[in-house]
MARBA-3410 file (N, C-alpha, C, O; in Angstrom, 1 decimal):
231
12.3,-29.1,-8.2,12.3,-30.6,-7.8,11.4,-31.1,-7.0,11.9,-31.4,-5.9 ~ 10.5,-31.3,-6.9,9.4,-32.5,-7.0,9.8,-32.2,-5.4,9.3,-31.4,-4.6 ~ 11.1,-33.5,-5.4,11.1,-33.7,-3.6,11.1,-32.7,-3.0,10.7,-32.8,-1.9 ~ 11.6,-31.5,-3.3,11.5,-30.0,-2.1,10.3,-29.7,-1.8,10.2,-29.0,-0.8 ~ 9.2,-30.0,-2.5,7.8,-29.3,-2.9,7.0,-29.5,-1.6,5.8,-29.2,-1.5
7.5,-30.0,-0.6,6.4,-30.3,0.9,5.8,-29.7,1.2,6.2,-28.5,1.0 ~ 4.7,-29.9,1.9,3.5,-28.7,2.8,4.8,-27.5,3.3,4.8,-26.4,2.9 ~ 5.6,-28.1,4.1,6.2,-27.5,5.2,7.0,-26.5,4.6,6.9,-25.4,5.0 ~ 8.0,-26.9,3.4,9.2,-25.5,2.6,7.8,-25.1,1.9,7.9,-24.0,1.4 ~ 6.7,-25.6,1.7,5.9,-24.6,0.8,5.2,-23.6,1.3,5.1,-22.5,0.8
4.7,-23.9,2.8,4.1,-23.1,4.2,5.0,-21.8,4.2,4.6,-20.6,4.2 ~ 6.5,-22.4,4.5,7.4,-21.5,4.6,7.8,-20.3,3.9,8.2,-19.1,4.2 ~ 7.7,-21.1,2.6,8.1,-20.2,1.2,7.4,-19.1,1.0,7.8,-18.0,0.6 ~ 5.4,-19.6,1.6,4.8,-18.4,1.5,4.8,-17.7,2.4,4.3,-16.6,2.2 ~ 5.4,-17.9,3.9,5.4,-17.1,5.1,7.1,-16.0,4.3,7.0,-14.8,4.2
7.9,-16.6,4.1,9.3,-15.7,3.6,8.4,-14.3,2.7,8.3,-13.2,3.0 ~ 7.9,-14.8,1.7,7.6,-13.8,0.3,6.4,-13.3,0.8,5.8,-12.6,-0.1 ~ 5.9,-13.4,1.7,5.0,-11.9,2.4,5.2,-11.5,3.4,4.4,-10.6,3.8 ~ 6.4,-11.8,4.1,7.4,-10.9,4.8,8.0,-10.3,4.0,8.2,-9.2,4.5 ~ 8.3,-10.3,3.1,9.6,-9.9,2.4,8.8,-8.6,0.8,9.3,-7.7,0.2
7.2,-9.3,0.8,6.5,-8.5,0.1,5.5,-7.3,0.6,5.1,-6.4,-0.2 ~ 5.2,-7.5,2.0,4.7,-6.4,2.6,5.7,-4.9,2.3,5.4,-3.7,2.5 ~ 6.3,-5.2,2.1,7.8,-3.9,2.4,7.5,-3.0,1.3,7.2,-1.8,1.4 ~ 7.6,-3.8,-0.2,7.4,-3.3,-1.6,5.6,-2.5,-1.3,5.3,-1.4,-1.4 ~ 4.8,-3.7,-0.7,3.3,-3.0,-0.8,3.3,-1.6,0.0,2.6,-0.7,-0.4
4.1,-1.7,1.1,3.7,-0.8,1.8,4.3,0.7,1.3,3.7,1.8,1.4 ~ 5.6,0.5,0.6,6.1,1.4,-0.6,5.3,1.8,-1.3,4.8,3.0,-1.2 ~ 4.9,0.9,-2.0,3.9,1.6,-2.9,3.0,2.1,-2.9,2.6,2.8,-3.8 ~ 2.2,1.9,-1.5,1.0,2.5,-1.1,1.6,4.1,-0.9,0.9,5.1,-1.2 ~ 3.0,4.3,-0.4,3.6,5.9,0.3,3.8,6.6,-0.6,3.5,7.8,-0.6
4.4,5.9,-1.6,4.6,6.4,-3.0,3.3,6.6,-3.9,3.2,7.8,-4.2 ~ 2.2,5.8,-4.2,1.3,6.2,-5.1,1.5,5.4,-6.3,1.0,5.4,-7.5 ~ 2.4,4.5,-5.6,2.5,3.6,-6.9,1.9,1.4,-6.6,2.5,0.4,-6.4 ~ 0.4,2.0,-6.7,-0.1,1.1,-5.8,0.1,-0.8,-6.8,0.4,-1.9,-6.4 ~ -0.1,-0.5,-7.5,0.2,-1.5,-8.7,1.5,-1.7,-8.5,1.5,-2.9,-8.1
2.6,-1.3,-8.4,3.8,-2.1,-8.8,3.4,-2.6,-7.1,3.1,-3.8,-7.0 ~ 3.4,-2.0,-6.0,3.1,-2.7,-4.5,3.1,-3.9,-4.7,4.1,-4.7,-4.8 ~ 1.4,-4.3,-4.9,1.1,-4.8,-5.1,1.5,-6.6,-5.9,1.4,-7.8,-5.6 ~ 2.1,-5.8,-7.4,3.3,-7.0,-8.1,4.3,-7.0,-7.0,5.1,-7.9,-7.1 ~ 4.3,-6.3,-6.3,5.7,-7.0,-5.6,5.3,-7.5,-4.7,6.3,-7.8,-4.1
4.0,-7.9,-3.8,3.8,-9.0,-2.9,4.0,-9.9,-4.1,5.1,-10.4,-4.3 ~ 3.2,-9.9,-4.6,3.0,-10.9,-5.2,4.3,-12.3,-5.9,4.4,-13.5,-5.9 ~ 5.1,-10.9,-6.3,6.2,-11.3,-7.1,6.9,-12.1,-5.9,6.9,-13.3,-6.1 ~ 7.5,-11.7,-4.9,8.0,-12.1,-3.3,6.8,-13.5,-3.2,7.2,-14.6,-3.5 ~ 6.0,-13.3,-2.8,5.2,-15.1,-2.3,5.9,-15.8,-3.5,6.9,-16.5,-3.2
5.6,-15.6,-4.7,6.0,-17.0,-6.0,7.7,-17.2,-5.5,8.2,-18.4,-5.3 ~ 8.6,-15.8,-5.5,10.1,-16.2,-5.2,10.3,-17.0,-4.2,11.0,-17.9,-4.1 ~ 9.5,-16.3,-3.0,10.1,-17.1,-1.8,9.2,-18.9,-1.9,9.7,-19.9,-1.4 ~ 8.3,-18.9,-2.6,7.8,-20.3,-2.9,9.1,-21.3,-3.6,9.5,-22.3,-3.0 ~ 9.5,-21.0,-4.7,10.1,-21.1,-5.5,11.6,-21.4,-4.9,12.0,-22.5,-4.7
12.3,-20.3,-4.6,13.6,-20.1,-4.3,14.2,-19.8,-2.8,15.3,-20.0,-2.6 ~ 13.1,-19.1,-1.7,12.9,-19.1,-0.1,13.2,-17.9,-0.2,12.9,-17.2,-1.2 ~ 13.9,-17.4,1.1,14.6,-16.2,1.3,15.1,-14.9,0.2,14.7,-13.8,0.0 ~ 16.3,-15.9,-0.4,17.2,-15.0,-1.6,16.7,-14.6,-2.2,16.8,-13.4,-2.3 ~ 15.7,-15.1,-3.2,14.8,-14.9,-4.1,13.8,-13.8,-3.9,13.5,-12.9,-4.7
13.0,-14.1,-2.2,12.3,-12.8,-1.9,13.0,-11.0,-1.7,12.7,-9.9,-2.0 ~ 13.9,-11.6,-1.1,14.5,-10.6,-1.0,15.0,-9.8,-2.2,14.8,-8.6,-2.4 ~ 15.8,-10.7,-3.1,16.4,-9.9,-4.1,15.4,-9.3,-5.1,15.7,-8.3,-5.8 ~ 13.4,-10.2,-5.3,12.6,-9.6,-5.8,12.2,-8.5,-5.3,12.0,-7.5,-6.0 ~ 12.1,-8.4,-3.8,11.4,-7.3,-3.1,12.5,-5.9,-3.4,12.2,-4.8,-3.6
13.4,-6.2,-3.4,14.0,-5.4,-3.2,14.2,-4.4,-4.8,14.0,-3.2,-5.1 ~ 14.5,-5.1,-5.4,14.3,-5.0,-7.0,13.0,-4.1,-7.4,13.1,-3.2,-8.3 ~ 11.9,-4.5,-6.7,10.2,-3.7,-7.3,10.9,-2.1,-5.8,11.2,-0.9,-5.9 ~ 10.9,-2.8,-5.3,11.4,-1.1,-4.0,12.3,-0.3,-5.7,12.0,0.6,-6.3 ~ 13.0,-0.9,-5.8,14.0,0.1,-6.5,12.7,1.1,-7.7,12.6,2.3,-7.9
11.8,-0.2,-8.3,11.3,0.2,-9.4,10.6,1.5,-8.8,10.6,2.6,-9.4 ~ 9.9,1.2,-7.6,8.4,1.9,-7.0,10.0,3.6,-7.3,10.0,4.3,-8.3 ~ 10.7,3.7,-6.3,11.2,4.9,-6.6,11.9,5.3,-7.6,12.7,6.1,-7.1 ~ 12.1,5.2,-8.8,12.6,5.3,-10.0,11.6,5.5,-10.7,11.8,6.1,-11.8 ~ 10.4,5.2,-10.4,8.7,5.8,-11.4,8.6,6.8,-10.8,9.1,7.0,-9.7
7.8,7.6,-11.6,7.2,8.8,-11.4,6.0,8.9,-11.9,5.9,8.8,-13.1 ~ 5.0,9.2,-11.2,4.0,9.6,-11.2,3.3,11.0,-12.9,3.3,12.2,-12.9 ~ 2.8,10.2,-13.9,2.7,10.9,-15.0,1.3,12.8,-14.2,1.2,13.9,-14.7 ~ 0.7,12.2,-13.0,0.4,13.4,-12.8,0.1,13.6,-11.2,0.6,12.6,-10.7 ~ -0.3,14.1,-10.4,-0.1,14.3,-8.7,-1.5,13.6,-8.4,-2.5,13.9,-9.1
-1.6,12.8,-7.7,-2.4,12.1,-6.9,-2.9,13.1,-5.5,-2.2,13.5,-4.5 ~ -4.6,13.3,-5.8,-5.3,13.7,-4.5,-5.3,12.9,-3.3,-5.2,11.7,-3.2 ~ -5.4,13.8,-2.4,-5.1,13.3,-1.1,-6.3,12.3,-0.7,-6.2,11.7,0.4 ~ -7.5,12.2,-1.6,-8.7,11.7,-1.0,-8.4,10.2,-1.9,-8.7,9.1,-1.5 ~ -7.9,10.6,-2.9,-7.1,9.0,-3.7,-6.3,8.4,-3.1,-6.2,7.2,-3.2
-5.3,9.3,-2.3,-3.8,8.3,-1.6,-4.5,8.1,-0.1,-3.8,7.4,0.6 ~ -5.6,8.6,0.4,-6.5,7.8,1.2,-6.9,6.5,1.4,-6.9,5.7,2.3 ~ -7.4,6.4,0.3,-8.5,5.4,-0.9,-7.3,4.2,-0.7,-7.4,3.5,0.3 ~ -5.9,4.2,-1.6,-4.8,3.8,-2.1,-4.5,3.0,-0.4,-4.2,1.8,-0.3 ~ -4.7,4.2,0.7,-3.9,3.2,2.0,-4.6,2.4,2.7,-4.1,1.6,3.5
-6.3,2.7,2.4,-6.9,1.9,2.8,-7.4,0.6,2.2,-8.2,-0.2,2.7 ~ -6.7,0.6,0.5,-7.2,-0.6,0.6,-6.0,-1.8,0.3,-6.1,-3.0,-0.2 ~ -4.7,-1.2,0.7,-3.7,-1.4,1.4,-3.8,-2.2,2.8,-3.4,-3.3,2.9 ~ -4.3,-1.6,3.7,-5.2,-2.0,5.0,-5.6,-3.1,4.6,-4.9,-4.1,4.8 ~ -6.9,-3.0,4.0,-7.7,-4.3,3.8,-7.0,-5.1,3.4,-7.2,-6.3,3.9
-5.9,-4.8,2.2,-5.6,-6.5,1.9,-4.4,-7.0,3.4,-4.7,-8.1,3.9 ~ -3.7,-6.5,3.8,-2.9,-6.8,5.4,-4.1,-7.2,6.4,-4.1,-8.2,7.0 ~ -4.9,-6.5,6.5,-5.8,-7.0,7.4,-6.2,-8.8,6.9,-6.4,-9.7,7.6 ~ -6.3,-8.8,5.1,-7.3,-10.0,5.0,-5.8,-11.2,5.8,-6.0,-12.1,6.6 ~ -4.6,-10.8,5.2,-3.8,-12.0,5.1,-3.1,-11.9,6.9,-2.2,-12.7,7.3
-3.6,-10.9,7.9,-3.5,-11.2,8.8,-4.6,-12.0,9.6,-4.4,-12.8,10.5 ~ -5.6,-11.5,9.1,-6.7,-12.7,9.3,-6.8,-14.3,9.3,-7.4,-15.1,10.0 ~ -5.9,-14.5,8.1,-5.2,-16.1,7.7,-4.0,-16.4,8.6,-4.1,-17.5,9.1 ~ -2.9,-15.7,9.0,-2.0,-16.1,10.1,-2.4,-16.5,11.4,-1.9,-17.3,12.2 ~ -3.8,-15.6,11.8,-3.9,-15.3,12.9,-4.9,-16.6,13.0,-4.8,-17.4,13.9
-5.7,-16.7,12.2,-6.8,-17.9,11.8,-6.2,-19.3,12.5,-6.4,-20.0,13.4 ~ -5.2,-19.1,11.2,-4.3,-21.0,11.1,-3.5,-20.9,12.7,-3.1,-22.0,13.1 ~ -3.2,-19.8,13.6,-3.0,-20.2,14.5,-3.8,-20.5,15.8,-3.6,-21.4,16.6 ~ -4.6,-19.8,15.7,-5.7,-19.8,16.6,-6.0,-21.4,16.2,-5.4,-22.3,16.9 ~ -7.0,-21.8,15.2,-6.7,-23.2,14.6,-6.4,-24.4,15.4,-7.0,-25.4,15.9
-4.5,-23.9,15.3,-3.8,-24.9,16.0,-3.7,-25.3,17.0,-3.3,-26.4,17.3 ~ -4.2,-23.8,18.2,-4.4,-24.3,19.3,-5.4,-24.5,19.8,-5.7,-24.2,21.0 ~ -6.4,-25.2,18.7,-7.8,-26.2,19.3,-7.8,-27.6,18.5,-8.6,-28.5,18.8 ~ -6.8,-27.4,17.4,-7.1,-28.8,16.8,-6.4,-29.9,17.1,-6.7,-31.0,16.6 ~ -5.0,-29.7,18.1,-3.7,-30.5,18.2,-3.0,-30.9,17.4,-2.3,-31.9,17.4
-3.1,-29.7,16.2,-2.3,-30.6,14.8,-0.9,-29.5,14.9,-0.7,-28.4,15.3 ~ 0.0,-30.8,14.4,1.7,-30.0,14.7,1.8,-28.6,13.7,1.5,-28.7,12.5 ~ 2.1,-27.7,14.1,2.1,-26.8,13.8,3.5,-26.4,12.6,4.7,-26.4,13.0 ~ 3.1,-26.1,11.1,4.2,-26.4,10.1,4.8,-25.5,10.3,4.5,-24.3,10.5 ~ 6.3,-26.5,10.2,7.6,-24.5,10.6,8.7,-25.5,10.2,9.6,-25.8,11.0
8.7,-25.9,8.6,9.9,-26.1,8.3,10.9,-27.4,8.6,12.0,-27.6,8.1 ~ 10.4,-27.8,9.3,11.2,-28.9,10.4,11.7,-29.1,11.9,11.9,-30.1,12.6 ~ 11.8,-27.5,12.2,11.9,-26.8,13.3,10.9,-26.6,14.7,9.7,-26.4,14.5 ~ 11.3,-26.7,15.5,10.8,-27.1,16.6,10.4,-25.4,17.5,9.9,-25.3,18.6 ~ 10.9,-24.4,16.4,10.5,-23.4,17.1,9.8,-22.6,17.5,9.9,-21.7,18.3
8.5,-23.2,16.0,7.2,-22.7,16.2,6.6,-23.3,17.5,6.0,-22.7,18.4 ~ 6.9,-24.2,17.4,5.9,-25.0,18.3,6.1,-24.5,19.6,5.1,-24.3,20.4 ~ 7.5,-24.2,20.0,7.9,-24.0,21.1,7.5,-22.2,21.6,7.7,-21.9,22.8 ~ 7.2,-21.6,21.1,6.8,-20.3,20.8,5.0,-20.2,21.3,4.5,-19.5,22.2 ~ 4.4,-21.2,20.3,3.3,-21.3,20.7,2.4,-22.0,21.8,1.3,-21.8,22.1
3.0,-22.7,22.1,2.9,-23.9,23.3,3.5,-23.2,24.7,3.0,-23.6,25.8 ~ 4.5,-22.2,24.7,4.1,-21.8,26.1,3.7,-20.6,27.0,3.3,-19.6,26.4 ~ 3.6,-20.5,27.9,3.0,-19.6,28.5,2.7,-18.4,27.9,1.7,-17.9,28.5 ~ 3.2,-17.8,27.0,3.2,-16.2,26.7,2.2,-16.0,25.2,1.8,-15.0,24.6 ~ 1.9,-17.6,25.1,1.0,-17.6,23.8,-0.4,-18.1,24.3,-1.2,-18.8,23.6
-0.6,-17.5,25.8,-1.9,-17.3,26.4,-2.3,-16.6,27.1,-1.5,-15.7,26.9 ~ -3.2,-16.1,27.8,-3.6,-14.8,28.6,-4.8,-15.4,29.3,-5.8,-15.7,28.7 ~ -4.8,-15.6,30.6,-6.1,-15.7,31.6,-5.2,-17.1,32.2,-4.1,-17.4,31.8 ~ -6.0,-17.9,33.2,-7.4,-18.0,33.0,-8.1,-16.8,33.7,-7.4,-16.0,34.2 ~ -9.3,-16.6,33.6,-9.9,-15.7,34.2,-11.1,-16.2,35.3,-12.3,-15.8,35.1
-10.5,-16.9,36.4,-12.3,-17.7,37.5,-13.1,-16.6,37.2,-13.9,-16.8,36.3 ~ -13.1,-15.6,37.6,-13.6,-14.7,38.5,-15.4,-14.6,37.1,-16.5,-14.1,37.5 ~ -15.2,-15.0,36.0,-15.8,-14.9,35.4,-16.1,-16.2,34.3,-16.6,-16.0,33.1 ~ -15.7,-17.3,34.8,-15.6,-18.9,34.2,-14.6,-18.8,32.7,-15.0,-19.4,31.6 ~ -13.5,-18.0,32.9,-13.1,-17.9,31.5,-11.6,-18.9,31.2,-10.6,-18.5,31.7
-11.7,-20.1,30.6,-10.1,-21.0,30.3,-9.2,-19.8,29.7,-9.7,-18.8,29.2 ~ -8.4,-20.0,29.6,-6.8,-19.3,28.8,-7.8,-19.4,27.4,-8.6,-20.1,26.8 ~ -7.0,-18.0,27.4,-7.7,-17.5,25.0,-6.2,-17.6,24.9,-5.5,-17.2,25.8 ~ -5.8,-18.1,24.0,-4.8,-17.8,23.0,-4.9,-16.5,22.5,-5.8,-15.8,22.0 ~ -3.3,-16.0,22.8,-3.2,-15.0,21.8,-3.5,-14.5,20.9,-3.6,-13.3,20.7
-3.6,-15.9,19.9,-3.7,-15.4,18.6,-5.3,-15.1,18.2,-5.5,-14.3,17.4 ~ -5.9,-15.6,18.8,-7.7,-15.5,18.8,-7.8,-13.5,19.4,-8.7,-12.6,19.1 ~ -6.8,-13.4,20.1,-7.0,-11.9,20.2,-6.4,-11.6,18.7,-7.2,-11.6,17.7 ~ -5.6,-11.5,18.5,-5.0,-10.8,16.7,-6.1,-11.2,15.8,-6.6,-10.3,15.1 ~ -6.6,-12.9,15.8,-7.7,-12.5,14.9,-8.7,-11.8,15.0,-9.2,-11.4,14.0
-9.1,-11.5,15.9,-10.6,-10.3,16.6,-10.2,-9.5,15.8,-10.8,-9.0,14.9 ~ -8.6,-9.0,16.4,-8.0,-7.4,16.2,-8.0,-7.2,14.2,-8.2,-6.2,13.5 ~ -7.8,-8.5,14.0,-7.7,-8.3,12.7,-9.1,-7.9,11.7,-9.2,-7.1,10.8 ~ -10.0,-8.9,12.4,-11.6,-8.7,11.6,-11.8,-7.3,12.0,-12.4,-6.7,11.1 ~ -11.6,-6.4,13.2,-12.1,-5.3,13.0,-11.5,-4.4,13.0,-11.9,-3.4,13.6
-10.1,-4.3,12.2,-9.6,-3.4,11.2,-9.9,-3.6,10.2,-9.8,-2.7,9.4 ~ -10.4,-5.2,9.9,-10.7,-4.9,8.1,-12.2,-4.3,8.2,-12.5,-3.4,7.5 ~ -12.9,-4.7,8.9,-14.6,-3.5,8.7,-13.8,-2.6,8.5,-13.8,-2.1,7.3 ~ -12.8,-1.9,9.6,-12.8,-0.4,9.3,-12.0,0.2,8.2,-11.6,1.3,8.2 ~ -11.7,-0.6,7.5,-10.8,-0.2,6.6,-11.6,-0.3,5.2,-11.2,0.1,4.1
-13.1,-1.0,5.5,-14.2,-0.7,4.7,-15.0,0.7,4.6,-16.1,1.0,4.0 ~ -14.4,1.1,5.3,-15.4,2.6,5.7,-14.3,3.4,4.8,-13.0,3.5,4.8 ~ -15.2,4.0,4.0,-14.5,5.1,2.9,-13.9,6.5,3.7,-14.6,7.3,4.3 ~ -12.7,6.6,3.7,-12.1,7.9,4.1,-13.3,9.3,4.0,-14.0,9.6,3.1 ~ -13.2,9.6,5.0,-14.0,11.0,4.8,-13.5,12.5,5.8,-12.8,12.3,6.8
-13.8,13.4,5.5,-13.4,14.3,6.4,-14.2,14.6,7.4,-13.8,15.3,8.3 ~ -15.1,14.2,7.4,-16.5,14.6,7.9,-16.8,13.3,9.2,-17.4,13.7,10.2 ~ -16.3,11.9,8.9,-16.3,11.2,9.6,-15.0,10.2,9.8,-14.7,9.2,9.2 ~ -14.1,10.8,10.9,-12.8,10.2,11.1,-13.1,9.1,12.1,-12.1,8.3,12.0 ~ -13.8,8.7,13.0,-13.8,7.9,14.0,-13.1,6.6,13.5,-12.2,6.1,14.2
-13.4,5.9,12.1,-13.1,4.5,12.0,-11.2,4.6,11.7,-10.4,3.7,11.9 ~ -11.0,5.6,11.3,-9.7,6.3,10.9,-8.9,6.3,12.4,-7.8,5.6,12.6 ~ -9.3,6.7,13.2,-9.0,7.2,14.7,-8.9,5.6,15.3,-7.8,5.0,15.2 ~ -9.9,4.8,15.8,-10.2,3.7,16.0,-9.3,2.8,15.3,-9.3,1.6,15.7 ~ -8.7,3.1,14.3,-8.4,1.8,13.4,-6.6,1.7,14.0,-5.9,0.8,14.4
-6.3,3.6,13.8,-4.8,3.3,14.2,-5.0,3.3,15.7,-3.8,3.2,16.1 ~ -5.7,3.4,16.5,-5.4,3.1,18.0,-5.4,1.4,18.2,-4.9,0.8,19.2 ~ -6.2,0.7,16.9,-5.9,-0.5,17.2,-4.9,-1.1,16.8,-4.6,-2.2,17.1 ~ -4.2,-0.3,15.9,-2.8,-0.8,14.6,-1.9,-0.5,16.0,-1.1,-1.4,16.2 ~ -1.8,0.5,16.9,-0.8,1.1,17.8,-0.7,-0.2,18.9,0.2,-0.9,19.4
-2.3,-0.3,19.0,-1.7,-1.5,21.1,-1.3,-2.5,20.5,-0.7,-3.4,21.1 ~ -1.8,-2.7,18.6,-1.1,-4.5,18.5,0.2,-4.1,18.1,1.1,-4.8,18.7 ~ 0.6,-3.0,17.2,2.1,-3.0,17.4,2.6,-3.1,19.0,3.5,-3.9,19.2 ~ 2.3,-2.5,19.7,3.1,-2.5,21.0,2.7,-3.9,21.9,3.5,-4.3,22.8 ~ 1.4,-4.4,21.7,1.6,-5.7,21.9,2.9,-6.5,21.4,3.8,-6.9,22.0
2.5,-6.5,20.0,4.1,-7.7,19.0,5.2,-7.6,19.2,5.9,-8.6,19.0 ~ 5.7,-6.1,19.9,7.1,-5.6,20.0,7.1,-6.4,21.4,8.0,-7.3,21.6 ~ 6.1,-6.2,22.7,6.9,-7.0,23.3,6.5,-8.6,23.0,7.5,-9.3,23.2 ~ 5.6,-9.4,22.6,6.2,-10.5,22.3,6.8,-10.9,21.2,6.5,-11.9,20.7 ~ 7.8,-9.8,20.6,9.0,-10.4,20.2,10.5,-9.9,20.9,11.7,-10.0,20.4
10.2,-9.4,21.8,10.7,-9.4,22.8,11.4,-10.9,23.3,12.5,-11.4,23.4 ~ 9.9,-11.6,23.7,9.9,-12.3,24.7,10.3,-13.8,23.7,10.6,-14.9,24.2 ~ 10.2,-13.5,22.3,10.9,-14.4,21.4,11.9,-14.7,21.5,12.5,-15.8,21.4 ~ 12.4,-13.4,22.0,14.3,-13.4,21.2,15.0,-13.2,22.6,16.2,-13.4,22.6 ~ 14.5,-12.9,23.8,15.9,-13.1,24.5,14.7,-13.8,26.2,15.1,-13.8,27.3
13.8,-14.1,25.8,13.1,-15.2,27.1,13.2,-17.0,26.3,13.9,-17.9,26.6 ~ 12.3,-17.1,25.3,12.6,-18.3,24.5,13.1,-18.4,23.3,12.8,-19.2,22.4 ~ 14.1,-17.5,23.3,15.2,-17.8,21.9,14.9,-18.5,21.0,15.5,-19.4,20.5 ~ 14.2,-18.1,20.7,13.0,-18.8,19.3,12.4,-17.7,18.3,11.9,-16.7,18.7 ~ 12.6,-18.2,17.1,11.9,-17.0,16.3,10.9,-18.0,15.5,11.5,-19.0,15.0
9.3,-17.9,15.3,8.2,-18.5,14.9,8.2,-17.9,13.4,8.7,-16.7,13.3 ~ 7.6,-18.5,12.1,7.5,-17.7,11.0,6.1,-17.3,11.3,5.6,-16.1,11.3 ~ 5.9,-17.8,11.4,4.0,-17.1,11.3,3.9,-16.1,12.6,2.9,-15.4,12.7 ~ 5.1,-16.1,13.5,4.5,-14.6,14.4,5.3,-13.6,13.9,4.6,-12.5,14.0 ~ 6.4,-13.3,13.3,6.8,-12.5,12.6,6.2,-12.3,11.4,6.2,-11.1,11.2
5.6,-13.1,10.3,4.6,-12.5,9.7,3.3,-11.5,10.1,2.7,-10.6,9.5 ~ 3.3,-12.1,11.0,2.1,-10.9,12.0,2.4,-9.8,12.3,1.7,-8.8,11.9 ~ 3.6,-9.8,13.2,3.9,-8.6,13.3,4.6,-7.7,11.9,4.3,-6.5,11.6 ~ 5.4,-8.6,11.3,5.1,-7.4,10.0,4.2,-6.8,9.4,4.2,-5.7,8.9 ~ 2.9,-7.8,9.4,1.3,-6.9,8.7,1.0,-6.4,9.8,0.7,-5.3,9.4
0.9,-6.5,11.3,0.4,-5.1,12.1,1.5,-3.8,12.2,1.1,-2.7,12.7 ~ 2.9,-3.8,11.9,3.5,-2.9,12.2,3.3,-2.1,10.8,3.6,-0.9,10.9 ~ 2.8,-2.6,9.1,2.7,-2.2,8.2,1.2,-1.1,8.4,1.1,0.1,8.2 ~ 0.4,-2.0,8.6,-0.8,-1.5,9.3,-0.4,-0.3,10.0,-0.2,0.6,9.2 ~ -0.2,0.0,11.1,-0.1,0.9,12.1,0.5,2.0,11.0,0.0,3.1,11.1
1.4,1.9,10.1,2.2,2.5,9.6,1.6,3.3,8.1,2.2,4.2,7.4 ~ 0.4,2.7,7.9,-0.5,3.4,6.8,-1.4,3.6,7.6,-2.3,3.9,6.9 ~ -1.7,3.7,9.0,-2.8,4.6,9.8,-2.5,5.6,10.4,-3.3,6.2,11.1 ~ -1.1,6.0,10.2,-0.8,7.0,11.5,-1.5,8.3,11.0,-1.7,8.6,9.8 ~ -1.9,8.9,11.8,-3.0,10.1,11.2,-1.9,10.6,10.3,-0.8,10.2,10.4
-2.3,12.0,9.1,-1.8,12.8,8.4,-2.6,14.2,8.3,-3.8,14.3,8.2 ~ -1.5,15.1,8.5,-2.1,16.2,8.5,-2.5,16.7,6.7,-1.7,16.7,5.8 ~ -4.0,17.1,6.8,-4.5,17.5,5.7,-3.4,19.0,4.6,-3.2,20.1,5.1 ~ -3.0,18.6,3.6,-2.2,20.0,2.9,-3.1,21.2,3.2,-2.7,22.2,3.7 ~ -4.3,21.2,2.9,-5.1,22.4,2.9,-5.3,23.2,4.7,-5.6,24.4,5.0
-5.2,22.4,5.3,-4.8,22.8,6.5,-3.9,23.1,6.9,-3.8,24.0,7.7 ~ -2.6,22.4,6.1,-1.4,23.1,6.5,-1.4,24.6,5.3,-1.0,25.7,5.8 ~ -1.7,24.6,4.5,-1.4,26.2,3.4,-2.7,27.1,4.4,-2.8,28.3,4.3 ~ -3.4,26.5,5.2,-4.5,27.5,5.9,-3.5,28.2,7.2,-3.4,29.4,7.6 ~ -2.7,26.9,7.4,-2.1,27.6,8.8,-0.6,28.2,8.1,0.3,28.6,8.7
-0.7,28.1,7.2,0.6,29.0,6.6,0.5,30.6,6.3,1.5,31.2,5.9
END
């Protein structure tokens, strides 16, 4: 129905699809069914654009079921698994850059934020909790939290492009540290949204979902070789 295809509805549908599609993408990476995971992300976004949350949830649930039902023809070695996780982190970081970049642009452009006709996104992103500072000692004004998120996602994207190697673990360690800090900070912001502002911002939920999945994918994993030697 053309009358429903407004910029607000399209953006809301995309965000809903992104949030739902991140789940099969993560499950696909963990279960070594990366193609199904990426297909689930795209299908959820399309479902969100077409019919919103109900279709996105249904599609995401179906793809997750398909992933768990599927069986690999042959086992995948640890190096390939690590590379697959890096690929998914790269995609998630790019999505995070898009979300955080949009919120940063909103802060400086003065343009009203798209929020599906609701004012909750504006309430969250114009509150005092959406900024840190000022820093009079060094001459800096308030900095949008979204800008910090943008910088973090850019750095995580750069780190995810380093091929995982046993003899060079600092990129993965730094990536994990950034994801951990980002997840803890997002949990704090979620608390502020729910219990202080009593408002939900779709853009913020999208970023919270993305950083949580990056954190889960970046968790240090013990090598099977090391486990075998210890055993």
